[in-house]
VEXTOR-308647 format. One line per field, with one value per residue: residue number from 1; residue in one letter; x, y, z of N, C-alpha, C in turn. Coordinates in steps of 0.05 Angstrom, whole numbers, always signed. Example, Ala and Ser with C-alpha at 12.3 -4.5 7.8 and 13.67 -1.06 7.14 Angstrom:
# VEXTOR-308647
pos [1, 2]
code [A, S]
nu [+264, +257]
nv [-114, -45]
nw [+156, +142]
cau [+246, +273]
cav [-90, -21]
caw [+156, +143]
cu [+264, +258]
cv [-66, +1]
cw [+156, +157]
END
This chain:
# VEXTOR-308647
pos [1, 2, 3, 4, 5, 6, 7, 8, 9, 10, 11, 12, 13, 14, 15, 16, 17, 18, 19, 20, 21, 22, 23, 24, 25, 26, 27, 28, 29, 30, 31, 32, 33, 34, 35, 36, 37, 38, 39, 40, 41, 42, 43, 44, 45, 46, 47, 48, 49, 50, 51, 52, 53, 54, 55, 56, 57, 58, 59, 60, 61, 62, 63, 64, 65, 66, 67, 68, 69, 70, 71, 72, 73, 74, 75, 76, 77, 78, 79, 80, 81, 82, 83, 84, 85, 86, 87, 88, 89, 90, 91, 92, 93, 94, 95, 96, 97, 98, 99, 100, 101, 102, 103, 104, 105, 106, 107, 108, 109, 110, 111, 112, 113, 114, 115, 116, 117, 118, 119, 120, 121, 122, 123, 124, 125, 126, 127, 128, 129, 130, 131, 132, 133, 134, 135, 136, 137, 138, 139, 140, 141, 142, 143, 144, 145, 146, 147, 148, 149, 150, 151, 152, 153, 154, 155, 156, 157, 158, 159, 160, 161, 162, 163, 164, 165, 166, 167, 168, 169, 170, 171, 172, 173, 174, 175, 176, 177, 178, 179, 180, 181, 182, 183, 184, 185, 186, 187, 188, 189, 190, 191, 192, 193, 194, 195, 196, 197, 198, 199, 200, 201, 202, 203, 204, 205, 206, 207, 208, 209, 210, 211, 212, 213, 214, 215, 216, 217, 218, 219, 220, 221, 222, 223, 224, 225, 226, 227, 228, 229, 230, 231, 232, 233, 234, 235, 236, 237, 238, 239, 240, 241, 242, 243, 244, 245, 246, 247, 248, 249, 250, 251, 252, 253, 254, 255, 256, 257, 258, 259, 260, 261, 262, 263, 264, 265, 266, 267, 268, 269, 270, 271, 272, 273, 274, 275, 276, 277, 278, 279, 280, 281, 282, 283, 284, 285, 286, 287, 288, 289, 290, 291, 292, 293, 294, 295, 296, 297, 298, 299, 300, 301, 302, 303, 304, 305, 306]
code [M, K, K, I, L, T, L, A, G, G, Y, S, N, E, R, E, I, S, L, I, T, A, K, S, V, I, K, E, L, K, K, D, R, K, Y, N, I, L, L, I, E, P, D, G, N, F, V, K, K, L, R, K, F, R, P, D, L, V, L, N, L, L, H, G, R, Y, G, E, D, G, Y, I, Q, T, I, L, E, S, E, R, I, K, Y, T, H, S, G, V, L, S, S, S, L, A, I, D, K, E, I, S, K, K, I, F, V, K, N, K, I, L, T, P, P, Y, I, K, F, I, F, K, N, N, I, N, F, K, N, I, T, K, I, V, D, Q, K, L, K, F, P, V, V, L, K, P, I, N, E, G, S, S, V, G, V, H, I, S, N, K, K, N, F, R, K, N, L, L, K, L, E, K, F, K, E, I, L, I, E, K, Y, I, P, G, R, E, I, Q, A, A, I, L, G, K, K, K, L, G, I, I, E, L, K, P, K, R, K, F, Y, D, Y, K, A, K, Y, S, A, S, A, K, T, K, H, I, I, P, V, K, I, S, Q, K, N, F, N, K, V, N, A, I, A, M, K, A, H, K, L, L, K, C, R, G, V, S, R, S, D, F, R, F, Y, N, N, K, F, Y, L, L, E, L, N, T, Q, P, G, M, T, S, L, S, L, V, P, E, I, A, K, Y, R, N, I, N, F, I, K, L, I, E, E, I, I, K, D, A, S, I, N, K]
nu [-1, +5, +43, +27, +47, +14, +23, -1, -34, +7, +46, +35, -2, -39, -58, -109, -132, -98, -110, -163, -156, -127, -166, -203, -172, -154, -203, -217, -174, -182, -224, -203, -175, -121, -86, -49, -57, -29, -41, -7, +17, +70, +101, +142, +154, +154, +195, +208, +160, +156, +199, +184, +136, +153, +142, +123, +121, +115, +58, +54, +15, +17, +10, +36, +85, +140, +118, +113, +159, +209, +229, +205, +214, +270, +279, +254, +285, +334, +320, +314, +266, +214, +174, +115, +100, +138, +211, +264, +293, +260, +212, +228, +242, +194, +157, +178, +162, +190, +240, +221, +194, +238, +262, +222, +220, +272, +269, +234, +179, +119, +104, +73, +103, +142, +157, +202, +190, +216, +202, +218, +238, +204, +175, +173, +118, +98, +140, +147, +97, +98, +140, +119, +75, +100, +132, +99, +45, -19, -79, -46, -20, -11, +30, +52, +119, +128, +80, +21, -44, -68, -60, -57, -60, -73, -111, -94, -109, -86, -108, -121, -72, -32, -58, -67, -15, +7, -20, +9, +56, +76, +98, +148, +177, +153, +120, +105, +62, +46, -22, -59, -113, -169, -184, -186, -148, -130, -80, -64, -13, +5, +53, +84, +45, -1, -53, -98, -143, -178, -228, -240, -291, -297, -342, -323, -272, -225, -195, -190, -170, -219, -253, -230, -238, -288, -354, -395, -376, -386, -357, -352, -338, -311, -311, -311, -263, -280, -245, -197, -169, -115, -99, -112, -75, -29, -30, -28, +22, +56, +48, +69, +122, +139, +133, +173, +218, +224, +234, +194, +155, +104, +42, +26, +2, -11, -23, -57, -68, -108, -103, -114, -103, -59, -22, -9, +34, +23, +38, +66, +41, +64, +39, -21, -87, -132, -186, -259, -272, -229, -186, -152, -170, -220, -207, -182, -224, -256, -225, -235, -209, -216, -222, -194, -159, -128, -102, -73, -40, -7, +16, +44, +86, +119, +182, +254, +312, +305]
nv [-303, -234, -208, -159, -112, -69, -5, +35, +84, +99, +152, +206, +269, +258, +207, +182, +194, +167, +113, +111, +119, +72, +33, +43, +33, -21, -48, -43, -71, -123, -142, -165, -227, -234, -211, -215, -189, -154, -114, -68, -28, +20, +2, -16, -68, -70, -79, -132, -158, -144, -172, -224, -231, -220, -186, -172, -119, -56, -20, +43, +78, +116, +180, +247, +265, +221, +185, +206, +235, +217, +185, +132, +114, +110, +66, +26, +26, +8, -44, -64, -67, -58, +0, +42, +108, +170, +173, +174, +225, +259, +257, +280, +331, +351, +352, +390, +453, +501, +489, +466, +510, +544, +516, +519, +575, +585, +560, +590, +584, +609, +626, +640, +694, +691, +686, +655, +631, +621, +593, +622, +636, +689, +720, +775, +803, +850, +868, +825, +826, +876, +869, +828, +855, +895, +867, +827, +841, +840, +801, +740, +673, +623, +567, +501, +477, +425, +392, +358, +357, +406, +412, +450, +499, +568, +625, +691, +756, +822, +830, +780, +755, +745, +709, +665, +653, +634, +586, +552, +542, +493, +469, +489, +512, +552, +573, +638, +662, +701, +715, +692, +709, +685, +632, +562, +513, +447, +404, +342, +293, +233, +188, +197, +225, +279, +284, +316, +370, +400, +441, +474, +494, +512, +517, +535, +578, +567, +511, +472, +423, +401, +413, +381, +328, +320, +305, +336, +388, +404, +419, +443, +407, +419, +397, +388, +441, +509, +543, +575, +542, +553, +568, +521, +485, +510, +507, +452, +442, +469, +439, +390, +405, +418, +368, +339, +369, +359, +307, +267, +207, +160, +182, +251, +312, +378, +440, +498, +570, +611, +673, +738, +722, +690, +633, +609, +567, +531, +485, +418, +353, +290, +243, +239, +236, +178, +172, +169, +221, +243, +279, +263, +210, +227, +263, +226, +191, +223, +223, +174, +134, +86, +71, +24, +17, +63, +53, +8, +29, +61, +21, -7, +28, +22, +22, +22, +58, +111]
nw [-263, -252, -200, -155, -109, -69, -44, +7, +50, +101, +133, +126, +123, +87, +91, +95, +45, +12, +25, +8, -47, -58, -47, -88, -134, -127, -127, -181, -206, -186, -215, -258, -267, -274, -240, -179, -119, -65, -10, +30, +85, +93, +142, +199, +185, +131, +90, +100, +89, +35, +12, +23, -7, -58, -106, -175, -187, -152, -136, -124, -83, -46, -14, -7, +44, +53, +18, -34, -40, -52, -12, -1, -51, -54, -20, -49, -95, -74, -62, -112, -140, -187, -192, -192, -219, -209, -203, -153, -152, -183, -154, -105, -121, -143, -100, -67, -61, -65, -91, -140, -161, -171, -212, -251, -259, -278, -327, -355, -344, -323, -257, -193, -157, -95, -24, +19, +83, +147, +208, +270, +338, +372, +331, +287, +273, +252, +220, +182, +158, +134, +97, +64, +43, +14, -24, -47, -44, -13, -26, -2, -11, +37, +46, +63, +49, +32, +27, +3, -31, -17, +37, +96, +69, +61, +43, +51, +76, +96, +145, +169, +167, +207, +242, +207, +193, +241, +246, +214, +238, +257, +212, +205, +160, +107, +45, +24, -19, -77, -87, -141, -177, -216, -264, -246, -270, -288, -313, -343, -351, -383, -383, -442, -464, -474, -434, -424, -402, -346, -316, -254, -210, -151, -95, -50, -22, -51, -88, -42, +9, +28, -15, -54, -36, -14, -27, -11, -15, -66, -113, -179, -236, -298, -363, -431, -427, -432, -474, -516, -575, -581, -529, -503, -525, -507, -450, -443, -465, -430, -384, -401, -411, -358, -334, -362, -349, -294, -299, -296, -292, -314, -290, -283, -253, -266, -234, -248, -250, -289, -314, -338, -390, -383, -362, -298, -267, -211, -181, -189, -187, -172, -159, -168, -140, -141, -131, -130, -138, -162, -208, -252, -269, -287, -329, -363, -374, -406, -450, -470, -442, -399, -327, -311, -354, -350, -301, -316, -354, -322, -290, -330, -339, -297, -264, -249, -225, -246]
cau [-13, +24, +42, +29, +46, +3, +30, -21, -35, +31, +48, +31, -28, -57, -61, -137, -137, -83, -126, -187, -145, -120, -191, -214, -154, -154, -229, -216, -155, -192, -243, -188, -162, -93, -69, -47, -52, -25, -41, +6, +26, +99, +108, +169, +158, +149, +215, +206, +136, +163, +217, +169, +116, +169, +124, +134, +124, +101, +40, +56, -9, +20, +9, +49, +112, +150, +106, +119, +181, +234, +236, +198, +227, +297, +279, +247, +309, +354, +310, +314, +238, +201, +152, +101, +103, +165, +233, +274, +300, +236, +193, +238, +241, +166, +143, +190, +151, +210, +259, +207, +190, +263, +266, +203, +229, +297, +261, +214, +151, +107, +94, +70, +126, +139, +178, +205, +190, +224, +192, +238, +227, +200, +169, +165, +96, +96, +161, +142, +73, +107, +156, +100, +58, +117, +143, +79, +18, -40, -77, -25, -26, +8, +29, +76, +137, +128, +56, +3, -73, -74, -58, -46, -60, -92, -110, -94, -107, -70, -122, -119, -46, -19, -73, -62, +13, +11, -32, +28, +81, +85, +112, +175, +182, +131, +121, +84, +61, +27, -47, -67, -141, -174, -195, -169, -146, -111, -72, -53, +5, +7, +76, +92, +20, -16, -78, -119, -146, -204, -231, -254, -305, -304, -359, -307, -254, -208, -197, -174, -172, -247, -264, -219, -245, -314, -376, -412, -365, -399, -339, -361, -317, -319, -296, -288, -259, -286, -220, -189, -151, -88, -93, -113, -49, -9, -29, -18, +51, +70, +47, +89, +149, +145, +136, +199, +239, +228, +240, +173, +145, +77, +23, +30, -20, -2, -44, -54, -87, -109, -110, -104, -94, -33, -23, +11, +37, +25, +55, +63, +37, +74, +22, -48, -106, -147, -212, -282, -274, -203, -187, -139, -189, -241, -196, -177, -250, -264, -209, -243, -191, -230, -206, -175, -139, -111, -86, -55, -19, +11, +31, +62, +108, +135, +211, +274, +335, +298]
cav [-279, -213, -202, -130, -103, -42, +11, +56, +93, +114, +170, +234, +281, +248, +178, +174, +196, +145, +89, +112, +114, +43, +18, +47, +20, -50, -57, -46, -92, -149, -151, -181, -248, -237, -198, -224, -163, -152, -86, -65, -1, +21, +3, -26, -94, -66, -92, -161, -166, -141, -194, -249, -231, -220, -177, -163, -90, -42, +1, +62, +95, +134, +209, +264, +259, +193, +169, +217, +255, +204, +168, +104, +107, +102, +39, +7, +25, -9, -71, -70, -73, -38, +14, +61, +137, +181, +163, +187, +253, +273, +259, +299, +358, +360, +357, +414, +475, +521, +479, +463, +537, +554, +503, +531, +603, +583, +550, +608, +576, +629, +616, +663, +701, +681, +690, +632, +640, +601, +601, +624, +648, +718, +730, +803, +802, +876, +869, +806, +836, +898, +857, +814, +875, +909, +849, +811, +853, +823, +776, +721, +645, +610, +539, +486, +473, +397, +377, +357, +358, +432, +411, +473, +522, +589, +651, +711, +785, +834, +829, +753, +743, +735, +685, +642, +646, +618, +560, +536, +541, +465, +461, +500, +531, +554, +593, +659, +665, +720, +703, +697, +703, +673, +605, +540, +493, +426, +389, +315, +280, +204, +179, +217, +236, +301, +271, +335, +389, +402, +466, +470, +517, +506, +536, +545, +600, +555, +482, +462, +394, +393, +415, +359, +301, +318, +309, +358, +414, +410, +431, +437, +399, +427, +385, +402, +468, +530, +557, +574, +520, +563, +566, +492, +474, +523, +497, +425, +444, +477, +415, +370, +417, +415, +339, +332, +383, +344, +279, +251, +185, +153, +204, +275, +332, +405, +458, +525, +592, +625, +701, +758, +706, +677, +609, +609, +540, +532, +462, +393, +330, +266, +220, +249, +217, +161, +167, +174, +250, +252, +293, +249, +191, +242, +272, +202, +181, +241, +215, +146, +116, +79, +71, +1, +23, +83, +40, -10, +47, +69, -3, -13, +46, +17, +19, +29, +73, +134]
caw [-252, -245, -171, -150, -82, -69, -20, +13, +78, +108, +156, +119, +129, +66, +94, +89, +16, +0, +29, -10, -74, -60, -48, -115, -154, -123, -136, -210, -213, -178, -235, -277, -251, -281, -220, -151, -106, -36, +0, +55, +93, +97, +170, +206, +173, +103, +73, +104, +73, +7, +4, +25, -28, -83, -128, -201, -185, -130, -144, -103, -81, -23, -20, +13, +54, +55, -3, -60, -37, -57, +11, -6, -77, -48, -9, -71, -112, -61, -64, -140, -147, -204, -179, -209, -215, -213, -187, -128, -156, -193, -132, -85, -133, -147, -75, -55, -77, -71, -112, -165, -171, -181, -238, -269, -266, -294, -353, -366, -338, -305, -231, -176, -140, -68, -4, +37, +111, +166, +235, +291, +362, +372, +304, +285, +255, +239, +200, +160, +144, +117, +75, +46, +29, -5, -45, -60, -41, -4, -11, -8, -4, +55, +42, +71, +27, +21, +32, -20, -27, -5, +67, +108, +51, +70, +29, +73, +72, +116, +171, +181, +161, +231, +252, +189, +195, +265, +241, +199, +253, +260, +188, +208, +138, +88, +24, +23, -48, -87, -95, -168, -181, -243, -267, -237, -291, -283, -337, -336, -370, -378, -398, -462, -476, -461, -429, -426, -380, -333, -301, -228, -199, -124, -82, -28, -31, -72, -89, -19, +16, +29, -42, -69, -27, -2, -46, -1, -23, -91, -133, -206, -255, -325, -384, -440, -417, -452, -477, -544, -582, -576, -500, -496, -533, -491, -423, -445, -471, -405, -366, -412, -406, -329, -331, -373, -334, -269, -307, -285, -309, -306, -291, -266, -256, -261, -226, -259, -250, -315, -307, -358, -413, -377, -345, -276, -256, -182, -173, -203, -169, -185, -153, -164, -128, -159, -118, -147, -143, -172, -234, -273, -280, -302, -355, -379, -383, -428, -473, -475, -427, -374, -303, -311, -375, -339, -281, -330, -367, -301, -284, -352, -338, -272, -271, -229, -235, -261]
cu [+9, +21, +47, +27, +37, +10, +10, -21, -11, +28, +42, +3, -49, -62, -89, -142, -122, -98, -150, -179, -140, -145, -203, -198, -155, -181, -229, -198, -166, -214, -230, -171, -132, -74, -71, -38, -49, -24, -27, +12, +56, +106, +136, +175, +155, +169, +213, +182, +141, +179, +202, +149, +130, +151, +139, +138, +109, +84, +39, +32, -7, +19, +25, +77, +117, +139, +112, +141, +208, +242, +230, +211, +256, +299, +273, +271, +330, +346, +308, +287, +227, +178, +140, +107, +133, +186, +242, +277, +275, +216, +202, +237, +212, +152, +153, +182, +171, +229, +245, +201, +215, +269, +247, +212, +253, +290, +238, +185, +140, +96, +92, +96, +121, +161, +179, +206, +196, +216, +215, +224, +224, +196, +161, +143, +93, +116, +155, +117, +81, +123, +138, +84, +75, +125, +121, +51, -2, -63, -54, -35, -4, +7, +55, +93, +133, +104, +39, -26, -82, -75, -44, -45, -81, -88, -113, -94, -90, -82, -119, -92, -33, -32, -67, -33, +19, +0, -11, +55, +93, +101, +141, +182, +160, +137, +98, +84, +40, +1, -54, -96, -145, -184, -175, -171, -124, -105, -58, -35, +6, +30, +86, +69, +8, -45, -102, -122, -175, -205, -247, -266, -315, -323, -345, -288, -235, -210, -179, -180, -201, -260, -255, -232, -272, -336, -394, -402, -376, -382, -349, -337, -326, -300, -316, -287, -264, -262, -212, -170, -122, -81, -94, -86, -27, -7, -20, +12, +67, +71, +67, +117, +157, +149, +164, +222, +245, +233, +220, +167, +118, +59, +32, +7, -9, -25, -38, -75, -85, -120, -98, -91, -66, -38, -1, +11, +41, +43, +49, +61, +45, +57, -6, -66, -122, -173, -234, -285, -248, -204, -174, -157, -211, -232, -192, -203, -260, -249, -214, -222, -204, -211, -185, -153, -119, -92, -65, -33, +2, +29, +52, +88, +126, +164, +228, +296, +328, +291]
cv [-259, -206, -172, -125, -74, -28, +33, +62, +110, +133, +199, +243, +271, +218, +168, +173, +173, +118, +88, +107, +84, +26, +19, +31, -11, -62, -62, -70, -120, -159, -168, -201, -251, -224, -211, -200, -166, -123, -85, -35, -2, +23, -9, -53, -93, -82, -122, -172, -165, -164, -221, -252, -233, -211, -172, -133, -80, -20, +21, +82, +112, +163, +224, +255, +230, +176, +179, +238, +242, +184, +139, +95, +97, +74, +19, +4, +6, -38, -81, -80, -51, -26, +35, +90, +145, +170, +180, +217, +269, +277, +280, +328, +369, +367, +382, +438, +497, +513, +477, +490, +548, +542, +514, +559, +602, +576, +565, +598, +596, +616, +640, +669, +694, +690, +664, +643, +617, +610, +600, +636, +678, +729, +759, +805, +828, +877, +850, +815, +858, +888, +844, +834, +890, +892, +834, +825, +833, +823, +758, +692, +635, +580, +525, +480, +445, +381, +378, +360, +384, +431, +436, +498, +542, +613, +672, +740, +796, +830, +801, +739, +731, +709, +661, +633, +628, +590, +541, +533, +513, +455, +472, +520, +529, +573, +613, +668, +685, +706, +711, +690, +689, +645, +583, +518, +473, +410, +363, +305, +250, +194, +201, +230, +259, +291, +291, +353, +389, +429, +461, +496, +510, +526, +548, +566, +592, +525, +470, +433, +385, +393, +391, +332, +298, +324, +332, +386, +423, +426, +423, +430, +404, +414, +379, +431, +488, +549, +555, +551, +528, +560, +537, +479, +485, +511, +467, +424, +451, +453, +394, +380, +413, +385, +329, +344, +368, +315, +260, +227, +177, +177, +227, +294, +359, +424, +486, +545, +606, +653, +720, +744, +694, +654, +610, +580, +542, +509, +438, +371, +305, +241, +230, +227, +202, +153, +174, +204, +261, +261, +277, +227, +204, +252, +248, +191, +198, +234, +185, +126, +110, +75, +48, +6, +43, +70, +22, +6, +55, +44, -10, +4, +42, +11, +24, +46, +97, +156]
cw [-245, -215, -167, -120, -82, -42, -16, +43, +85, +131, +150, +127, +108, +67, +86, +59, +2, +2, +11, -39, -78, -63, -76, -136, -151, -132, -166, -218, -207, -197, -256, -261, -258, -261, -192, -135, -76, -28, +27, +60, +98, +126, +174, +193, +142, +85, +76, +88, +43, -3, +4, +1, -56, -107, -154, -202, -160, -142, -121, -103, -56, -32, +1, +21, +59, +32, -31, -59, -42, -35, +5, -32, -73, -37, -32, -91, -100, -61, -93, -149, -165, -188, -197, -201, -216, -194, -164, -132, -164, -170, -112, -96, -135, -122, -61, -71, -83, -93, -139, -177, -184, -209, -258, -279, -284, -323, -365, -365, -317, -280, -212, -160, -111, -50, +13, +65, +129, +194, +255, +316, +359, +344, +305, +264, +239, +216, +176, +145, +125, +92, +54, +30, +8, -29, -61, -63, -32, -24, -20, -1, +14, +50, +52, +46, +15, +30, +6, -12, -13, +25, +77, +91, +60, +51, +51, +63, +95, +144, +184, +177, +185, +241, +234, +189, +218, +262, +228, +214, +256, +235, +187, +186, +118, +65, +28, -6, -56, -96, -124, -171, -208, -242, -258, -258, -285, -309, -329, -359, -363, -396, -417, -476, -460, -458, -432, -402, -369, -318, -276, -220, -171, -112, -58, -39, -52, -70, -67, -13, +15, +1, -59, -62, -14, -23, -37, -8, -50, -110, -161, -223, -283, -346, -407, -429, -439, -454, -506, -550, -576, -547, -490, -502, -515, -463, -422, -449, -446, -386, -375, -407, -377, -323, -340, -357, -307, -274, -294, -303, -299, -310, -274, -272, -249, -255, -234, -250, -277, -310, -327, -381, -409, -358, -324, -265, -226, -171, -190, -183, -183, -179, -147, -154, -149, -145, -138, -154, -156, -201, -257, -285, -296, -329, -373, -390, -407, -454, -480, -464, -401, -351, -303, -331, -365, -319, -295, -344, -346, -293, -305, -351, -313, -280, -246, -242, -253, -242]
END
């Protein structure tokens, strides 16, 4: 039996989603008796439990900070244990929205312009509002630099800018990004394969945390996407280019806005969710890759030193 240590939960704002992902994945793996699975959280006894279990690999199902930012990957590298998803550098680059944007821009991938904002005492709201209006024009998107699942993301106009800015003060530094209207399209990469795309039509203002993880939000998932073959190939190619630029492995999901016949890459997620409402399993299913096959493809790609 292959011994798999599954990591889930953790300390990020996405702890709950990580546990739901783990529940879905483990349920599938347990249908096949060839796996011996141990689920643990990365607490103070994590390394001790890891050494005692001596797994063949770690299935990393953590989300957000400490789970997909290179932190847990560094520990697993030091223990010389194979693990799923992207490595230390790729994870740290992808979760940092400012650094990844700079890489995209340098390599001619279109992404919304932005301003980095660092919270300090005595914020001059009049001045920052003026700068944002001059450089980006309202509305804008406010987002933490290194959070996932749309945690802390707000679309702001000039009227509610101050109120929304103050909501993010706990994050210390954020991005203020030009709001791009248009269609929300997500593209998935699995290893060296372009898995496909899906379009989202949220009933909420955008595909935020609630739209992603609450069935009551009633986000419409559209697959196949009504788009020309040329644009289908184009968005898949951009997703693959971003995946390679950040040296990702396993699965990644790139989030786009499609506006005026242009694709704007918002960000790349190195550890997309695997819940019943998650997009990558849905895209895979459309390609006749069932859930267990998708999980096994990710497991097969487990590695170290990448």
